C-alpha positions as CSV (number, residue, x, y, z in Angstrom):
1,M,171.9,-38.6,41.6
2,K,173.8,-35.5,40.5
3,E,176.3,-35.9,37.7
4,I,179.2,-34.4,35.7
5,R,179.8,-35.5,32.1
6,K,182.8,-35.2,29.9
7,I,184.0,-36.8,26.7
8,A,187.6,-38.2,26.6
9,A,189.3,-40.5,24.2
10,G,185.9,-40.8,22.3
11,I,184.0,-42.2,25.3
12,N,181.5,-40.6,27.7
13,L,182.7,-40.3,31.2
14,V,180.1,-39.9,33.9
15,L,180.7,-38.9,37.5
16,E,177.6,-39.4,39.7
17,W,177.2,-38.8,43.4
18,K,174.7,-38.9,46.2
19,N,174.3,-38.7,50.0
20,V,174.0,-41.9,52.0
21,G,173.0,-40.6,55.4
22,D,175.9,-38.4,56.5
23,D,178.2,-40.0,54.1
24,Y,178.7,-39.9,50.3
25,V,179.0,-42.3,47.3
26,A,180.3,-41.5,43.9
27,S,180.9,-43.4,40.7
28,L,183.0,-42.5,37.7
29,T,182.4,-44.7,34.7
30,G,183.0,-44.7,31.0
31,G,183.0,-47.0,28.0
32,D,182.1,-50.5,29.1
33,E,181.0,-49.7,32.7
34,H,182.2,-52.0,35.5
35,V,183.7,-51.9,38.9
36,G,187.5,-51.7,38.5
37,A,188.6,-50.0,41.7
38,V,186.8,-48.8,44.9
39,G,188.3,-46.1,47.1
40,V,187.1,-45.3,50.6
41,G,187.9,-41.9,51.9
42,S,187.7,-40.7,55.5
43,Y,187.9,-37.3,57.0
44,D,189.5,-36.4,60.4
45,Q,187.7,-33.4,61.9
46,E,190.5,-32.7,64.4
47,S,193.3,-32.4,61.9
48,N,191.1,-31.3,59.0
49,R,192.8,-34.0,56.8
50,A,191.4,-36.6,54.5
51,S,192.9,-40.0,53.7
52,S,191.9,-42.9,51.5
53,S,192.4,-46.6,50.7
54,V,191.7,-48.5,47.6
55,I,190.8,-52.1,46.4
56,T,191.4,-52.8,42.8
57,T,189.9,-55.9,41.0
58,P,192.5,-58.1,39.2
59,G,193.5,-56.8,35.8
60,H,192.2,-53.3,36.3
61,R,194.2,-50.0,36.3
62,E,191.8,-47.5,37.9
63,T,193.7,-47.5,41.2
64,E,195.0,-44.0,41.2
65,I,191.8,-42.4,40.0
66,A,189.8,-44.2,42.8
67,L,192.4,-43.4,45.5
68,N,192.6,-39.7,44.6
69,G,188.8,-39.5,44.0
70,A,188.0,-40.9,47.5
71,K,190.5,-38.6,49.2
72,E,189.4,-35.5,47.4
73,F,185.7,-36.3,47.8
74,S,186.1,-36.9,51.6
75,K,188.1,-33.7,51.9
76,A,185.4,-31.7,50.1
77,C,182.4,-33.2,51.9
78,K,184.2,-33.6,55.3
79,A,182.8,-37.1,55.7
80,T,183.3,-40.7,54.8
81,S,183.1,-41.5,51.1
82,V,183.1,-44.4,48.7
83,F,184.5,-43.7,45.2
84,I,183.9,-46.4,42.5
85,V,185.7,-46.3,39.2
86,G,185.1,-48.4,36.1
87,I,186.4,-47.1,32.8
88,H,187.1,-49.5,29.8
89,L,188.1,-48.8,26.3
90,D,189.1,-51.7,24.0
91,N,192.7,-51.5,22.6
92,I,193.4,-48.3,24.5
93,T,196.5,-46.3,23.6
94,L,198.8,-44.5,26.0
95,D,197.5,-41.2,24.7
96,E,193.9,-42.2,25.4
97,I,194.9,-43.3,28.9
98,E,196.5,-39.9,29.5
99,E,193.4,-38.1,28.2
100,I,191.0,-40.2,30.3
101,V,193.1,-39.7,33.5
102,S,193.4,-36.0,32.8
103,A,189.6,-35.7,32.3
104,S,188.9,-37.8,35.4
105,Q,191.1,-35.5,37.5
106,K,189.3,-32.4,36.2
107,M,185.9,-34.0,37.0
108,I,187.1,-34.9,40.5
109,S,188.3,-31.3,41.0
110,E,184.9,-30.0,39.7
111,L,183.1,-32.3,42.1
112,S,185.2,-31.0,45.0
113,V,184.2,-27.4,44.2
114,I,180.5,-28.3,43.9
115,I,180.6,-30.2,47.2
116,S,182.5,-27.5,49.0
117,E,179.9,-25.0,47.9
118,G,177.2,-27.1,49.4
119,F,175.6,-28.9,46.4
């Protein structure tokens, strides 16, 4: 698997991805790794548009990261994608949440550029 690493709120964030046939799978984890939300992205060749849906496990708050990650990933790779997110930090503060969300968005953008350039 290929990966991008960043530190945010004192934890290591790791974004890994790979091909699965013509499709793609990515995971973004940090702190106590787990599956908090799973986004599925699809790409419509005719309209050149991507969309995504998400399932979030009870008590988890990674919904927006997974939804956005799946959509951006599918848009970049022009294929179906699965984007798994599991980030946990005990006693997290609002500032730490904002820092992790910001770093996650930057990692997803970086991944999109790498994929678009034909990793």
